[in-house]
Residue frames relative to the residue before (quaternion, step in Angstrom):
aa qw qx qy qz dx dy dz
M 1.0000 0.0000 0.0000 0.0000 0.00 0.00 0.00
T 0.6547 0.5025 -0.3217 0.4642 3.57 1.01 -0.76
K 0.6071 0.5464 -0.3522 0.4570 3.61 1.12 -0.59
L 0.6914 0.4330 -0.2619 0.5156 3.57 1.21 -0.56
S 0.5808 -0.6437 0.3271 0.3759 3.58 1.32 0.49
F 0.4410 0.6647 -0.4814 0.3633 3.61 1.17 0.47
T 0.2032 -0.7448 0.6180 0.1483 3.54 -1.23 0.53
R 0.4794 -0.6681 0.4891 0.2909 3.56 -1.07 0.76
A 0.4680 -0.6819 0.4886 0.2779 3.55 -0.91 0.95
M 0.5200 -0.6555 0.4519 0.3095 3.57 -1.03 0.78
A 0.7002 0.4932 -0.2716 0.4391 3.59 1.05 -0.77
D 0.8049 0.1288 -0.0316 0.5784 3.60 1.15 -0.51
D 0.3992 -0.7541 0.4741 0.2172 3.58 -0.58 1.15
Y 0.7062 0.4608 -0.2601 0.4705 3.59 1.20 -0.44
L 0.6217 0.5185 -0.3361 0.4813 3.57 1.30 0.10
Y 0.0808 -0.7916 0.6056 0.0091 3.54 -0.81 1.10
V 0.1603 -0.8051 0.5702 0.0322 3.54 -0.98 0.94
L 0.1994 -0.7533 0.6167 0.1117 3.54 -1.06 0.85
W 0.1470 -0.8088 0.5685 0.0331 3.54 -0.64 1.20
E 0.0232 0.7726 -0.6345 0.0017 3.54 -1.21 0.58
H 0.8335 -0.0817 -0.0090 0.5464 3.57 -0.61 1.21
G 0.7351 -0.4541 0.2307 0.4475 3.57 0.92 0.94
K 0.6716 0.4533 -0.2976 0.5048 3.59 1.27 0.12
I 0.4830 -0.6500 0.5025 0.3027 3.55 -1.15 0.68
I 0.2155 -0.7855 0.5723 0.0951 3.56 -0.77 1.10
L 0.7999 -0.0119 0.0509 0.5979 3.56 0.94 -0.94
M 0.1053 -0.7413 0.6560 0.0949 3.53 -1.28 0.53
V 0.0642 -0.8006 0.5957 -0.0055 3.56 -0.87 0.99
L 0.1477 -0.7810 0.6051 0.0458 3.55 -0.75 1.14
I 0.1078 -0.8216 0.5598 0.0061 3.58 -0.68 1.12
Y 0.0488 0.7591 -0.6485 0.0309 3.54 -1.05 0.87
V 0.8018 -0.1712 0.0307 0.5716 3.57 -0.28 1.37
D 0.7842 -0.2622 0.1879 0.5300 3.63 -0.30 -1.17
D 0.5520 0.5554 -0.4189 0.4597 3.57 1.20 0.46
M 0.0610 -0.8074 0.5865 -0.0182 3.53 -1.07 0.78
A 0.1174 -0.7622 0.6331 0.0676 3.55 -1.04 0.85
V 0.1343 -0.8055 0.5766 0.0265 3.56 -0.79 1.07
A 0.0025 0.7961 -0.6046 0.0267 3.57 -0.90 0.94
G 0.1983 0.7687 -0.5896 0.1488 3.55 -1.01 0.86
K 0.5826 -0.6119 0.4127 0.3403 3.54 -1.21 0.47
E 0.7809 0.2925 -0.1402 0.5339 3.58 1.06 -0.75
I 0.4856 -0.6842 0.4719 0.2707 3.58 -0.82 1.06
P 0.6355 0.5373 -0.3619 0.4201 3.68 0.82 -0.79
G 0.6425 0.5254 -0.3269 0.4520 3.60 1.03 -0.73
I 0.6382 0.5141 -0.3165 0.4777 3.56 1.07 -0.76
V 0.6498 0.5192 -0.3073 0.4623 3.57 0.97 -0.90
L 0.6534 0.5132 -0.3094 0.4625 3.59 0.95 -0.89
F 0.6335 0.5273 -0.3308 0.4595 3.58 0.99 -0.80
K 0.6611 0.5025 -0.3096 0.4633 3.60 0.91 -0.88
Q 0.6402 0.5229 -0.3227 0.4610 3.58 1.02 -0.78
N 0.6690 0.4913 -0.2959 0.4729 3.57 0.95 -0.90
L 0.6475 0.5199 -0.3195 0.4565 3.58 1.01 -0.78
S 0.6594 0.5308 -0.3049 0.4364 3.57 1.01 -0.85
K 0.5683 0.5834 -0.3855 0.4337 3.60 1.24 -0.28
N 0.7405 0.3884 -0.2054 0.5084 3.57 1.20 -0.54
F 0.7984 0.1414 -0.0484 0.5833 3.58 1.15 -0.66
E 0.4548 -0.6127 0.5562 0.3292 3.51 -1.30 0.41
I 0.0152 -0.8303 0.5558 -0.0369 3.58 -0.53 1.15
T 0.2504 -0.7219 0.6224 0.1692 3.53 -1.32 0.44
D 0.2186 -0.7840 0.5714 0.1056 3.55 -0.62 1.15
L 0.1772 -0.8161 0.5462 0.0649 3.58 -0.47 1.22
G 0.5470 -0.6441 0.3912 0.3647 3.58 1.25 0.21
E 0.8061 -0.2230 0.1810 0.5174 3.54 -1.18 -0.56
M 0.4970 -0.6998 0.4341 0.2734 3.52 -0.87 1.02
K 0.1098 -0.7902 0.6023 0.0271 3.55 -0.87 1.07
F 0.7839 0.0619 -0.0074 0.6177 3.57 1.13 -0.78
I 0.1022 0.7593 -0.6425 0.0144 3.54 -1.20 0.57
L 0.8546 -0.0681 0.0010 0.5149 3.55 -0.79 1.13
G 0.7445 -0.4244 0.2196 0.4663 3.57 0.91 0.94
I 0.6171 0.5171 -0.3492 0.4794 3.59 1.27 0.12
Q 0.2906 -0.7526 0.5679 0.1631 3.56 -0.78 1.06
I 0.1688 -0.7823 0.5960 0.0655 3.55 -1.00 0.90
I 0.0348 -0.7832 0.6205 -0.0202 3.56 -0.74 1.13
R 0.2016 -0.7976 0.5616 0.0887 3.56 -0.73 1.08
D 0.1212 -0.7296 0.6690 0.0736 3.51 -1.10 0.87
R 0.1993 -0.8437 0.4885 0.0996 3.54 0.22 1.32
S 0.6354 0.5574 -0.3433 0.4094 3.59 0.96 -0.78
N 0.7708 0.3098 -0.1664 0.5312 3.58 1.10 -0.74
H 0.4197 -0.7393 0.4358 0.2956 3.56 1.35 0.18
L 0.4762 0.6596 -0.4366 0.3841 3.56 0.93 0.95
L 0.1778 -0.7385 0.6381 0.1260 3.54 -1.27 0.57
Y 0.1579 -0.7672 0.6164 0.0806 3.57 -0.95 0.93
L 0.0806 -0.7865 0.6120 0.0180 3.57 -0.79 1.06
N 0.1389 0.7938 -0.5861 0.0838 3.58 -0.81 0.95
Q 0.2979 -0.7563 0.5642 0.1448 3.53 -1.28 0.51
S 0.1604 0.8319 -0.5185 0.1154 3.58 1.07 0.69
A 0.6462 0.5101 -0.3310 0.4611 3.60 1.00 -0.77
Y 0.6492 0.5076 -0.3120 0.4728 3.59 1.00 -0.82
I 0.6329 0.5317 -0.3316 0.4549 3.58 1.00 -0.82
T 0.6207 0.5296 -0.3348 0.4713 3.59 1.02 -0.79
Q 0.6417 0.5362 -0.3182 0.4466 3.58 0.99 -0.85
I 0.7188 0.4320 -0.2816 0.4662 3.60 0.80 -0.90
L 0.5855 0.5508 -0.3761 0.4609 3.59 1.13 -0.53
A 0.6648 0.4863 -0.2922 0.4859 3.57 1.01 -0.85
R 0.6381 0.5563 -0.3210 0.4246 3.56 0.98 -0.88
F 0.7687 0.3274 -0.1788 0.5195 3.56 0.97 -0.83
G 0.5322 -0.7121 0.3563 0.2875 3.54 1.29 0.48
I 0.6192 0.5358 -0.3692 0.4396 3.59 1.00 0.68
L 0.1213 0.8076 -0.5608 0.1365 3.58 0.81 1.01
D 0.7533 0.3061 -0.1780 0.5542 3.58 1.02 -0.79
V 0.2570 0.7691 -0.5365 0.2336 3.55 0.21 1.31
E 0.5431 -0.5885 0.4836 0.3533 3.51 -1.28 0.40
P 0.3852 -0.7339 0.5022 0.2464 3.62 -0.72 0.97
V 0.1565 -0.7511 0.6318 0.1102 3.55 -1.26 0.52
S 0.4911 -0.7126 0.4345 0.2496 3.57 -1.12 0.67
T 0.7573 0.2505 -0.1749 0.5771 3.60 1.27 -0.17
P 0.4995 -0.6821 0.4360 0.3085 3.62 -1.00 0.68
L 0.7781 0.1921 -0.0980 0.5900 3.57 1.25 -0.36
A 0.5153 -0.6232 0.4817 0.3377 3.55 -1.04 0.74
V 0.6039 -0.6018 0.3793 0.3594 3.58 -1.00 0.84
K 0.7752 0.1435 -0.0818 0.6097 3.59 0.90 -0.90
H 0.0796 -0.8639 0.4967 0.0244 3.53 0.46 1.27
G 0.1568 -0.8436 0.5007 0.1144 3.62 0.98 -0.76
L 0.3186 0.7687 -0.5052 0.2290 3.60 1.13 0.49
S 0.1308 0.7815 -0.5985 0.1184 3.56 -0.98 0.89
T 0.6463 -0.5246 0.3860 0.3976 3.56 -1.30 0.24
S 0.5439 0.6203 -0.4063 0.3928 3.61 1.19 -0.34
Q 0.6484 0.5142 -0.3123 0.4665 3.60 1.26 -0.34
S 0.4897 0.6444 -0.4401 0.3889 3.60 1.28 0.04
P 0.5334 -0.6285 0.4477 0.3465 3.63 -1.09 0.55
F 0.1060 -0.8165 0.5670 0.0254 3.57 -0.86 0.98
S 0.7240 0.2999 -0.2390 0.5734 3.56 1.26 0.21
E 0.6597 -0.5131 0.3684 0.4071 3.55 -1.26 0.33
V 0.6170 0.5457 -0.3352 0.4574 3.58 1.09 -0.74
E 0.6725 0.4866 -0.2911 0.4756 3.60 0.91 -0.94
L 0.6397 0.5250 -0.3259 0.4571 3.59 1.02 -0.79
N 0.6570 0.5010 -0.3077 0.4719 3.59 0.98 -0.82
E 0.6109 0.5370 -0.3442 0.4691 3.58 1.09 -0.70
Y 0.6515 0.5077 -0.3112 0.4700 3.58 0.98 -0.85
L 0.6700 0.5078 -0.3037 0.4483 3.59 0.88 -0.96
N 0.6442 0.5045 -0.3188 0.4784 3.59 1.04 -0.73
F 0.6630 0.5131 -0.2972 0.4571 3.56 1.03 -0.83
S 0.7084 0.4716 -0.2637 0.4542 3.59 0.95 -0.87
R 0.2473 -0.8277 0.4769 0.1620 3.59 1.30 -0.24
G 0.7633 -0.4184 0.2023 0.4487 3.56 0.82 1.01
I 0.5192 0.6139 -0.4358 0.4046 3.60 1.23 0.02
H 0.3328 -0.7551 0.5348 0.1820 3.56 -0.68 1.11
Y 0.4971 -0.7031 0.4271 0.2758 3.57 -0.67 1.15
L 0.6724 0.5022 -0.3035 0.4512 3.60 0.88 -0.93
S 0.6272 0.5372 -0.3263 0.4600 3.55 1.06 -0.75
L 0.6483 0.5129 -0.3005 0.4757 3.56 1.04 -0.85
V 0.6659 0.4954 -0.3022 0.4689 3.58 0.90 -0.93
G 0.6514 0.5281 -0.3102 0.4479 3.59 0.97 -0.86
S 0.6510 0.5095 -0.3071 0.4715 3.57 1.00 -0.85
L 0.6579 0.4959 -0.3011 0.4802 3.57 1.01 -0.82
L 0.6232 0.5709 -0.3393 0.4130 3.57 0.98 -0.82
Y 0.6463 0.5344 -0.3304 0.4330 3.58 1.01 -0.77
T 0.6141 0.5627 -0.3612 0.4193 3.62 1.09 -0.52
T 0.5570 0.6167 -0.4007 0.3859 3.61 1.18 -0.32
Q 0.4129 0.6927 -0.4775 0.3487 3.60 1.27 -0.03
T 0.8062 0.1560 -0.0681 0.5667 3.58 1.03 -0.82
R 0.7273 0.4117 -0.2252 0.5008 3.59 1.27 -0.11
P 0.0692 -0.8274 0.5568 0.0233 3.61 0.31 1.18
D 0.5443 0.6425 -0.3915 0.3710 3.62 1.23 -0.33
I 0.7223 0.3928 -0.2563 0.5082 3.61 1.20 -0.31
Q 0.3788 0.7676 -0.4583 0.2391 3.59 1.28 -0.03
F 0.6735 0.4991 -0.3081 0.4499 3.60 0.82 -0.96
S 0.6638 0.5246 -0.3033 0.4383 3.57 0.89 -0.98
I 0.6817 0.4817 -0.2881 0.4693 3.57 0.94 -0.90
N 0.6203 0.5285 -0.3449 0.4657 3.58 1.01 -0.75
L 0.6415 0.5311 -0.3184 0.4529 3.58 1.05 -0.77
I 0.7264 0.4298 -0.2693 0.4637 3.61 0.70 -1.00
A 0.5907 0.5822 -0.3671 0.4211 3.59 1.15 -0.53
Q 0.5724 0.6138 -0.3729 0.3957 3.59 1.16 -0.49
F 0.7266 0.4172 -0.2297 0.4952 3.59 1.21 -0.48
S 0.3218 0.7946 -0.4687 0.2129 3.59 1.28 0.29
G 0.6169 0.5792 -0.3475 0.4040 3.58 1.09 -0.60
N 0.7970 -0.0376 0.0593 0.5999 3.58 1.08 -0.72
P 0.0197 -0.8528 0.5218 -0.0021 3.59 0.45 1.18
G 0.2327 -0.7510 0.6019 0.1398 3.52 -1.19 0.66
I 0.7495 -0.3996 0.2775 0.4489 3.56 -1.31 0.06
P 0.6619 0.4950 -0.3407 0.4482 3.69 0.82 -0.78
H 0.6340 0.5229 -0.3300 0.4645 3.59 1.08 -0.73
F 0.6492 0.5104 -0.3081 0.4724 3.56 1.02 -0.84
E 0.6380 0.5221 -0.3215 0.4659 3.58 1.00 -0.79
A 0.6441 0.5191 -0.3170 0.4639 3.59 1.03 -0.80
A 0.6360 0.5197 -0.3218 0.4711 3.57 1.05 -0.77
K 0.6608 0.4986 -0.3022 0.4727 3.58 0.98 -0.86
R 0.5964 0.5712 -0.3634 0.4313 3.59 1.08 -0.66
I 0.6134 0.5384 -0.3499 0.4599 3.59 1.06 -0.74
L 0.6273 0.5233 -0.3314 0.4720 3.59 1.04 -0.73
H 0.6315 0.5255 -0.3241 0.4691 3.58 1.00 -0.82
Y 0.6513 0.5128 -0.3047 0.4690 3.58 1.02 -0.86
L 0.6527 0.5097 -0.3124 0.4655 3.59 0.98 -0.85
K 0.5965 0.5596 -0.3510 0.4560 3.57 1.10 -0.70
D 0.7046 0.4663 -0.2538 0.4708 3.57 0.98 -0.89
T 0.7802 0.2929 -0.1373 0.5354 3.60 1.13 -0.61
Q 0.1781 0.8620 -0.4621 0.1080 3.52 1.27 0.52
E 0.7274 0.4445 -0.2414 0.4637 3.59 1.02 -0.75
F 0.3863 0.7133 -0.5016 0.3006 3.62 1.21 0.12
S 0.1255 -0.7940 0.5926 0.0521 3.56 -1.05 0.81
L 0.3896 -0.6397 0.5993 0.2824 3.49 -1.32 0.43
V 0.1832 -0.8105 0.5523 0.0671 3.58 -0.62 1.14
L 0.1108 -0.7948 0.5960 0.0285 3.55 -0.79 1.07
G 0.6478 0.5042 -0.3890 0.4181 3.56 -0.93 0.90
C 0.6192 -0.5393 0.4189 0.3875 3.54 -1.32 0.25
Q 0.1802 -0.8301 0.5238 0.0640 3.57 -0.64 1.12
G 0.7183 -0.4756 0.2502 0.4419 3.59 1.12 0.63
R 0.7158 -0.4783 0.3178 0.3973 3.53 -1.34 0.27
D 0.7114 0.4696 -0.2647 0.4508 3.58 1.01 -0.75
A 0.5001 0.6660 -0.4246 0.3551 3.60 1.27 -0.09
M 0.4554 -0.6688 0.5194 0.2748 3.54 -1.20 0.61
D 0.2428 -0.7535 0.5938 0.1440 3.57 -0.88 0.93
I 0.1171 -0.7769 0.6163 0.0528 3.56 -0.77 1.09
I 0.0593 -0.8164 0.5742 -0.0184 3.56 -0.55 1.18
G 0.0967 -0.8068 0.5822 0.0273 3.54 -0.82 1.03
């Protein structure tokens, strides 16, 4: 990438930027052998692909539809991008054996009351937890849920909360983690929308 005059972004080691006269011409995001290319001018993107193909054997999949389990839907007329992980959510629901679950409207119970006092502190309590979890590893479940926050900031707080008990989870913690799955089942088609959504749109500033 540096031979092609790209510089690595300071904020992200996998993002490379091509500058020209103080303006960004191309941005390339790399993950192992996957690559996403963005630029204002199509000829610049085509030239980059041609130059890259001189050094590597590449497969051009055209306009990006999926990347790392995230579906990308473009609304060109309104200049919007929709990002969702509905396919990934289906995968984790199947993986943890809860495809047919009752949906819930919130990812966390209003008065959850989760604390370390609910962790197992005896062999009997630990065996009760292991029987209840039916072989599902708590860290694996939390990790799978954590990846959905790429497009689902609405579950970020809930996942951060249940992750605090990863060292010694109890039955209430496991139930709270499963509840997030139930919520994702009910809101599977939610998307993260990027772009200007018009004068009537709500601006959220953090």
